[in-house]
Short mmCIF file of the C-alpha atoms (twelve columns), coordinates in Angstrom:
data_MODEL
# 
_entry.id   MODEL 
# 
loop_
_atom_site.group_PDB 
_atom_site.id 
_atom_site.type_symbol 
_atom_site.label_atom_id 
_atom_site.label_alt_id 
_atom_site.label_comp_id 
_atom_site.label_asym_id 
_atom_site.label_seq_id 
_atom_site.Cartn_x 
_atom_site.Cartn_y 
_atom_site.Cartn_z 
_atom_site.pdbx_PDB_model_num 
ATOM 1   C CA . MET A 1   -60.779 -72.236 -9.254  1 
ATOM 2   C CA . TYR A 2   -57.872 -74.603 -10.341 1 
ATOM 3   C CA . ASN A 3   -54.987 -74.765 -8.198  1 
ATOM 4   C CA . ASN A 4   -52.569 -74.965 -10.878 1 
ATOM 5   C CA . SER A 5   -48.665 -75.316 -9.000  1 
ATOM 6   C CA . TYR A 6   -47.191 -76.423 -11.793 1 
ATOM 7   C CA . LEU A 7   -47.105 -71.846 -12.729 1 
ATOM 8   C CA . ASN A 8   -46.845 -71.248 -8.717  1 
ATOM 9   C CA . ASN A 9   -43.711 -73.556 -9.089  1 
ATOM 10  C CA . VAL A 10  -42.178 -71.766 -12.516 1 
ATOM 11  C CA . SER A 11  -42.691 -68.302 -11.070 1 
ATOM 12  C CA . LEU A 12  -40.944 -69.532 -7.917  1 
ATOM 13  C CA . ASN A 13  -38.348 -70.214 -9.324  1 
ATOM 14  C CA . ASP A 14  -38.149 -66.852 -12.030 1 
ATOM 15  C CA . ARG A 15  -38.068 -64.545 -8.465  1 
ATOM 16  C CA . ILE A 16  -35.350 -67.226 -7.198  1 
ATOM 17  C CA . ASP A 17  -33.116 -66.705 -10.380 1 
ATOM 18  C CA . ASN A 18  -33.685 -63.377 -10.188 1 
ATOM 19  C CA . GLU A 19  -32.823 -63.141 -6.254  1 
ATOM 20  C CA . ILE A 20  -29.982 -65.125 -7.349  1 
ATOM 21  C CA . GLU A 21  -28.338 -63.357 -9.661  1 
ATOM 22  C CA . ARG A 22  -28.958 -59.915 -7.744  1 
ATOM 23  C CA . LEU A 23  -26.824 -61.161 -4.995  1 
ATOM 24  C CA . ARG A 24  -23.926 -62.168 -7.616  1 
ATOM 25  C CA . GLN A 25  -23.962 -59.194 -9.133  1 
ATOM 26  C CA . MET A 26  -23.374 -57.230 -5.041  1 
ATOM 27  C CA . LYS A 27  -21.255 -59.887 -4.681  1 
ATOM 28  C CA . SER A 28  -18.959 -59.143 -7.578  1 
ATOM 29  C CA . GLN A 29  -19.198 -55.416 -6.939  1 
ATOM 30  C CA . ILE A 30  -17.762 -56.216 -3.912  1 
ATOM 31  C CA . GLN A 31  -14.999 -57.958 -4.523  1 
ATOM 32  C CA . HIS A 32  -13.976 -55.343 -7.236  1 
ATOM 33  C CA . PRO A 33  -14.850 -52.001 -6.121  1 
ATOM 34  C CA . ALA A 34  -14.277 -48.984 -7.647  1 
ATOM 35  C CA . PRO A 35  -10.907 -47.438 -7.756  1 
ATOM 36  C CA . ILE A 36  -11.220 -44.595 -4.874  1 
ATOM 37  C CA . THR A 37  -9.817  -41.190 -6.161  1 
ATOM 38  C CA . GLN A 38  -8.340  -38.228 -4.203  1 
ATOM 39  C CA . ASN A 39  -7.380  -35.357 -5.494  1 
ATOM 40  C CA . PHE A 40  -5.558  -32.497 -2.923  1 
ATOM 41  C CA . GLN A 41  -5.881  -28.685 -4.401  1 
ATOM 42  C CA . LEU A 42  -2.236  -27.613 -2.886  1 
ATOM 43  C CA . VAL A 43  -2.743  -23.816 -4.943  1 
ATOM 44  C CA . PRO A 44  -5.708  -21.892 -4.899  1 
ATOM 45  C CA . GLN A 45  -7.229  -22.012 -7.628  1 
ATOM 46  C CA . ASN A 46  -9.572  -18.440 -7.844  1 
ATOM 47  C CA . ARG A 47  -6.200  -16.637 -8.273  1 
ATOM 48  C CA . GLU A 48  -8.223  -13.684 -9.784  1 
ATOM 49  C CA . SER A 49  -9.864  -12.301 -6.745  1 
ATOM 50  C CA . ILE A 50  -8.433  -9.500  -3.887  1 
ATOM 51  C CA . ARG A 51  -7.576  -10.853 -1.586  1 
ATOM 52  C CA . TYR A 52  -7.508  -8.239  1.774   1 
ATOM 53  C CA . ALA A 53  -4.811  -8.361  4.807   1 
ATOM 54  C CA . GLY A 54  -4.843  -5.746  7.604   1 
ATOM 55  C CA . SER A 55  -1.213  -6.296  8.325   1 
ATOM 56  C CA . ILE A 56  2.322   -7.399  6.905   1 
ATOM 57  C CA . ASN A 57  1.887   -10.242 9.841   1 
ATOM 58  C CA . GLU A 58  -1.426  -11.559 7.551   1 
ATOM 59  C CA . VAL A 59  0.097   -11.817 5.046   1 
ATOM 60  C CA . GLU A 60  3.489   -13.976 5.959   1 
ATOM 61  C CA . LYS A 61  1.376   -16.307 7.341   1 
ATOM 62  C CA . GLU A 62  0.232   -17.341 4.100   1 
ATOM 63  C CA . MET A 63  1.080   -20.243 1.804   1 
ATOM 64  C CA . VAL A 64  1.258   -18.597 -1.844  1 
ATOM 65  C CA . ALA A 65  3.036   -20.307 -5.108  1 
ATOM 66  C CA . GLY A 66  3.140   -17.625 -7.722  1 
ATOM 67  C CA . ASP A 67  3.031   -13.534 -7.332  1 
ATOM 68  C CA . THR A 68  -0.243  -12.672 -5.447  1 
ATOM 69  C CA . PRO A 69  -1.229  -9.416  -3.841  1 
ATOM 70  C CA . TYR A 70  -2.435  -8.379  -0.729  1 
ATOM 71  C CA . PHE A 71  -4.385  -5.554  -0.448  1 
ATOM 72  C CA . SER A 72  -5.049  -2.896  2.457   1 
ATOM 73  C CA . LYS A 73  -8.689  -3.219  4.007   1 
ATOM 74  C CA . ASP A 74  -7.549  1.342   3.018   1 
ATOM 75  C CA . MET A 75  -6.738  0.295   -0.045  1 
ATOM 76  C CA . SER A 76  -3.439  2.696   0.431   1 
ATOM 77  C CA . VAL A 77  -0.443  -0.736  0.682   1 
ATOM 78  C CA . VAL A 78  -0.536  -3.410  -1.117  1 
ATOM 79  C CA . TRP A 79  1.765   -6.141  -0.487  1 
ATOM 80  C CA . ILE A 80  3.242   -8.784  -3.571  1 
ATOM 81  C CA . LYS A 81  4.240   -12.165 -2.092  1 
ATOM 82  C CA . ASN A 82  5.762   -14.745 -3.853  1 
ATOM 83  C CA . ALA A 83  8.139   -17.339 -3.417  1 
ATOM 84  C CA . LYS A 84  10.838  -15.189 -2.878  1 
ATOM 85  C CA . GLY A 85  9.444   -12.713 -0.549  1 
ATOM 86  C CA . ILE A 86  6.795   -10.068 0.167   1 
ATOM 87  C CA . LYS A 87  7.387   -6.509  -1.678  1 
ATOM 88  C CA . THR A 88  5.745   -3.728  0.082   1 
ATOM 89  C CA . TYR A 89  3.777   -0.665  -2.029  1 
ATOM 90  C CA . GLU A 90  2.096   2.469   -1.602  1 
ATOM 91  C CA . LEU A 91  -0.862  3.039   -3.566  1 
ATOM 92  C CA . THR A 92  -2.209  7.142   -4.059  1 
ATOM 93  C CA . GLU A 93  -5.322  7.822   -6.003  1 
ATOM 94  C CA . ILE A 94  -5.180  8.982   -8.953  1 
ATOM 95  C CA . VAL A 95  -8.407  11.609  -10.030 1 
ATOM 96  C CA . PRO A 96  -8.552  12.654  -13.439 1 
ATOM 97  C CA . LYS A 97  -7.861  16.136  -13.995 1 
ATOM 98  C CA . ASP A 98  -9.878  18.152  -16.581 1 
ATOM 99  C CA . GLU A 99  -8.389  21.565  -17.994 1 
ATOM 100 C CA . LYS A 100 -9.659  24.006  -15.262 1 
ATOM 101 C CA . ASP A 101 -8.285  21.980  -12.302 1 
ATOM 102 C CA . MET A 102 -4.820  21.989  -14.214 1 
ATOM 103 C CA . GLN A 103 -4.837  25.912  -14.128 1 
ATOM 104 C CA . ILE A 104 -5.932  26.432  -10.618 1 
ATOM 105 C CA . GLU A 105 -2.804  23.985  -9.960  1 
ATOM 106 C CA . PHE A 106 -0.621  25.703  -11.781 1 
ATOM 107 C CA . LEU A 107 -1.880  29.109  -10.276 1 
ATOM 108 C CA . GLN A 108 -1.817  27.474  -6.911  1 
ATOM 109 C CA . ASN A 109 1.953   26.369  -7.427  1 
ATOM 110 C CA . GLN A 110 3.653   29.783  -9.062  1 
ATOM 111 C CA . ILE A 111 2.105   31.509  -5.775  1 
ATOM 112 C CA . GLU A 112 3.721   28.842  -3.574  1 
ATOM 113 C CA . GLU A 113 6.772   29.774  -5.031  1 
ATOM 114 C CA . LEU A 114 6.363   33.472  -4.748  1 
ATOM 115 C CA . ARG A 115 5.932   33.160  -1.402  1 
ATOM 116 C CA . ARG A 116 9.039   31.083  -1.052  1 
ATOM 117 C CA . LYS A 117 10.964  34.081  -2.686  1 
ATOM 118 C CA . ILE A 118 9.387   36.035  -0.931  1 
ATOM 119 C CA . GLU A 119 10.310  34.371  2.845   1 
ATOM 120 C CA . ASN A 120 13.710  34.176  1.251   1 
ATOM 121 C CA . GLU A 121 14.582  37.457  0.504   1 
ATOM 122 C CA . HIS A 122 13.050  38.546  4.078   1 
ATOM 123 C CA . ILE A 123 15.366  35.639  5.636   1 
ATOM 124 C CA . THR A 124 17.968  36.949  3.630   1 
ATOM 125 C CA . ASN A 125 17.861  40.894  4.506   1 
ATOM 126 C CA . ASP A 126 17.350  39.930  8.136   1 
ATOM 127 C CA . THR A 127 20.796  37.901  7.990   1 
ATOM 128 C CA . LYS A 128 22.452  40.252  6.647   1 
ATOM 129 C CA . PRO A 129 24.408  42.967  9.002   1 
ATOM 130 C CA . LYS A 130 22.889  46.291  8.768   1 
ATOM 131 C CA . ASP A 131 24.809  49.384  7.573   1 
ATOM 132 C CA . THR A 132 24.292  52.405  10.371  1 
ATOM 133 C CA . THR A 133 26.129  55.204  10.167  1 
ATOM 134 C CA . ASP A 134 27.394  56.908  13.039  1 
ATOM 135 C CA . THR A 135 28.210  60.291  13.190  1 
ATOM 136 C CA . LYS A 136 31.667  60.972  14.853  1 
ATOM 137 C CA . TYR A 137 33.374  64.618  15.215  1 
ATOM 138 C CA . ASP A 138 37.086  64.844  14.358  1 
ATOM 139 C CA . ASP A 139 39.698  66.420  15.921  1 
ATOM 140 C CA . LYS A 140 40.247  68.704  12.906  1 
ATOM 141 C CA . ALA A 141 40.822  71.816  13.369  1 
ATOM 142 C CA . ASP A 142 38.211  72.600  10.237  1 
ATOM 143 C CA . GLY A 143 35.215  70.695  12.698  1 
ATOM 144 C CA . GLU A 144 33.869  68.099  8.849   1 
ATOM 145 C CA . SER A 145 32.452  65.075  10.603  1 
ATOM 146 C CA . THR A 146 33.690  61.923  9.903   1 
ATOM 147 C CA . LYS A 147 30.973  58.768  9.201   1 
ATOM 148 C CA . GLU A 148 32.210  55.469  10.381  1 
ATOM 149 C CA . ASN A 149 30.249  51.749  9.419   1 
ATOM 150 C CA . LYS A 150 29.686  49.572  12.327  1 
ATOM 151 C CA . PRO A 151 27.323  46.931  12.170  1 
ATOM 152 C CA . ALA A 152 24.022  47.115  14.315  1 
ATOM 153 C CA . ASN A 153 24.869  44.344  16.393  1 
ATOM 154 C CA . ILE A 154 28.278  45.305  17.327  1 
ATOM 155 C CA . SER A 155 28.119  48.132  20.264  1 
ATOM 156 C CA . ARG A 156 29.495  51.027  21.058  1 
ATOM 157 C CA . ILE A 157 33.351  50.787  23.531  1 
ATOM 158 C CA . SER A 158 34.031  53.916  24.704  1 
ATOM 159 C CA . ASN A 159 37.836  54.875  23.737  1 
ATOM 160 C CA . SER A 160 38.614  57.211  26.959  1 
ATOM 161 C CA . LYS A 161 41.217  56.881  29.273  1 
ATOM 162 C CA . LYS A 162 39.998  56.286  33.026  1 
ATOM 163 C CA . LYS A 163 42.208  58.074  35.122  1 
# 
């Protein structure tokens, strides 16, 4: 109905003022940007995890700050690397034994010890010279025999004179 230009101008002026204020805020943000912060992670923070390596060469390639364990894939070897160098350890599994297992192991050790004693006695007996008794008749008139002890490994040499 009535065309009110005054109200239109006021609303238009308010919109323009709002837009100017918004542009000023944008300008101040551009002139004073937020400070840029940049963090560098030189040492891995996840130090509790298990690290695996296929060989000591893989361990040598890694950089570490403190003692860092590296396990082989089959868990038989562990390498501890620090700034000074690498130490290598061999791991063996400890299986808990009950009373029966310990008794079986004790008896097996006794059997093995007895076998070694028997083998040692057998070897000792084989290396000693065996005493054999040869009977040789003496040239004495009574005809008694004389016994001579000779080792079995010495061959008999004839004492007869050749003519």
